C-alpha positions as CSV (number, residue, x, y, z in Angstrom):
1,M,87.7,-14.0,-16.1
2,K,88.1,-13.1,-19.8
3,K,85.0,-15.0,-20.6
4,I,83.0,-13.2,-17.9
5,L,84.2,-9.8,-19.2
6,G,83.4,-10.9,-22.8
7,V,79.8,-11.8,-21.8
8,F,79.3,-8.5,-20.0
9,A,80.7,-6.6,-23.1
10,I,78.2,-8.4,-25.4
11,I,75.3,-7.6,-23.1
12,L,76.4,-4.0,-22.9
13,F,76.5,-3.5,-26.7
14,A,73.2,-5.5,-27.2
15,S,71.4,-3.4,-24.7
16,I,72.5,0.1,-25.6
17,S,69.6,0.6,-27.9
18,A,67.1,-0.7,-25.4
19,Q,64.6,1.7,-23.8
20,A,65.0,2.4,-20.1
21,Q,62.5,0.9,-17.7
22,S,61.6,2.5,-14.5
23,I,63.8,2.3,-11.5
24,S,62.3,2.2,-8.0
25,K,62.6,5.6,-6.2
26,N,64.2,3.8,-3.2
27,A,65.4,0.3,-2.3
28,L,66.8,-0.8,1.1
29,G,68.2,-4.2,2.0
30,L,71.3,-6.3,2.4
31,R,74.3,-7.1,0.2
32,L,76.0,-10.3,1.2
33,G,79.4,-11.3,-0.1
34,D,83.0,-12.1,0.7
35,N,84.2,-8.5,0.6
36,D,87.7,-9.2,2.0
37,G,86.1,-10.5,5.2
38,F,83.5,-7.8,5.6
39,G,80.6,-10.1,5.0
40,G,77.4,-8.2,5.1
41,E,76.5,-4.7,4.1
42,I,73.3,-2.6,4.6
43,S,72.5,-1.3,1.2
44,Y,70.4,1.7,0.1
45,Q,69.7,2.7,-3.5
46,R,68.2,6.1,-4.6
47,Y,66.7,6.9,-8.0
48,L,68.2,9.9,-9.8
49,K,66.8,9.9,-13.3
50,E,65.7,7.5,-16.1
51,N,68.4,4.9,-15.8
52,N,70.7,6.3,-13.1
53,R,70.8,5.8,-9.3
54,L,73.1,6.1,-6.3
55,E,73.9,3.2,-4.1
56,F,75.3,3.5,-0.5
57,D,76.6,0.4,1.4
58,L,77.7,0.3,5.0
59,G,79.7,-2.8,5.7
60,W,81.1,-4.1,8.9
61,R,83.5,-6.8,10.1
62,D,83.8,-8.2,13.6
63,S,86.4,-11.0,14.0
64,N,89.2,-12.1,16.3
65,N,91.8,-10.3,14.3
66,V,90.1,-7.2,12.9
67,D,87.1,-5.0,13.7
68,A,86.3,-2.7,10.8
69,F,83.6,-0.8,9.0
70,K,83.4,0.9,5.6
71,L,81.0,3.2,3.7
72,V,80.9,3.0,-0.1
73,G,79.0,5.2,-2.4
74,L,78.4,4.3,-6.1
75,Y,76.9,6.0,-9.1
76,Q,75.2,3.4,-11.3
77,W,73.8,3.2,-14.8
78,V,71.0,0.7,-15.1
79,M,70.0,-0.9,-18.5
80,P,67.2,-3.3,-19.2
81,I,67.9,-6.7,-20.7
82,E,64.6,-8.5,-21.1
83,G,61.5,-9.0,-19.0
84,N,62.3,-7.9,-15.5
85,F,66.0,-8.3,-15.8
86,N,68.4,-5.3,-15.7
87,W,72.2,-5.0,-15.8
88,F,74.1,-2.2,-14.2
89,V,77.6,-0.7,-14.1
90,G,78.9,1.9,-11.7
91,A,81.8,3.7,-10.1
92,G,82.4,5.2,-6.8
93,A,84.6,5.6,-3.7
94,G,84.5,4.8,0.0
95,I,86.1,5.3,3.4
96,G,86.5,3.0,6.4
97,S,88.1,2.5,9.8
98,F,89.8,-0.6,11.3
99,D,91.1,-1.8,14.6
100,A,93.6,-4.7,14.5
101,G,94.9,-4.6,18.0
102,E,98.1,-2.5,17.9
103,N,97.4,-1.5,14.3
104,D,94.4,0.7,13.7
105,G,93.5,3.5,11.4
106,T,91.5,4.6,8.4
107,F,91.5,3.7,4.8
108,A,90.0,5.0,1.5
109,L,89.0,3.1,-1.6
110,I,87.8,3.5,-5.2
111,A,85.5,1.0,-6.7
112,G,83.8,-0.2,-9.8
113,D,80.6,-2.2,-10.0
114,I,79.0,-4.5,-12.6
115,G,76.0,-6.8,-12.1
116,I,72.6,-8.1,-13.0
117,E,69.3,-7.8,-11.2
118,Y,65.8,-9.1,-11.3
119,N,62.8,-7.0,-10.4
120,F,60.0,-9.1,-9.1
121,D,56.3,-8.2,-9.7
122,F,56.1,-7.4,-6.0
123,P,58.5,-4.8,-4.4
124,L,61.6,-7.0,-4.2
125,I,64.8,-6.9,-6.2
126,L,67.5,-9.6,-6.3
127,S,71.0,-8.8,-7.6
128,L,74.4,-10.4,-8.2
129,D,77.3,-8.1,-8.7
130,M,81.1,-7.9,-8.8
131,R,82.9,-4.9,-7.3
132,P,86.6,-4.5,-7.7
133,E,87.9,-2.2,-4.9
134,L,91.3,-0.6,-4.8
135,G,92.3,0.3,-1.2
136,F,94.7,3.0,0.0
137,N,96.3,2.3,3.3
138,D,99.6,0.4,3.8
139,N,98.5,-1.0,7.1
140,Y,95.2,-2.5,6.1
141,S,94.1,-2.6,2.5
142,D,96.4,-1.4,-0.2
143,D,95.6,-3.8,-3.0
144,L,92.9,-4.8,-5.4
145,D,90.1,-6.8,-3.8
146,L,87.4,-8.4,-5.9
147,D,84.0,-8.5,-4.0
148,I,81.3,-10.7,-5.4
149,A,77.9,-10.3,-3.6
150,L,74.2,-11.2,-3.6
151,G,71.9,-8.4,-2.9
152,I,68.3,-8.5,-1.7
153,R,66.4,-5.2,-1.4
154,Y,62.8,-4.0,-0.7
155,Q,61.7,-1.3,-3.2
156,F,59.5,1.6,-2.1
């Protein structure tokens, strides 16, 4: 874990002086990961300015023990690395609802985000990111979850 954080820190300092490349106005797709059992998320990204964007993800879980959904919103800073590669960091929050038989309710979370993405020459973006999420609800999610996911989005 320390090695991964060290590599991201080096990339951060090396890319601070880099010029921003254009971010697509919109991107829509899927974010697939472990996400504490949530699995898939529908993901939407919206350009704000030069190297900033918003990301909204709607995740769901349908299993024998728990049915749940969550909505997470993130503010992201995007920085170019080289070629069509970018790296990004972000912070945000989310809400959700769960039904676990006799135990159901809502939860809230705060999240960070760090990852790398590749913009193809056609309107497709592929990303890999790590999102630590701190949940707030004693009955469902009240600890730190580490969500690692692969994203694929169509840019328009």
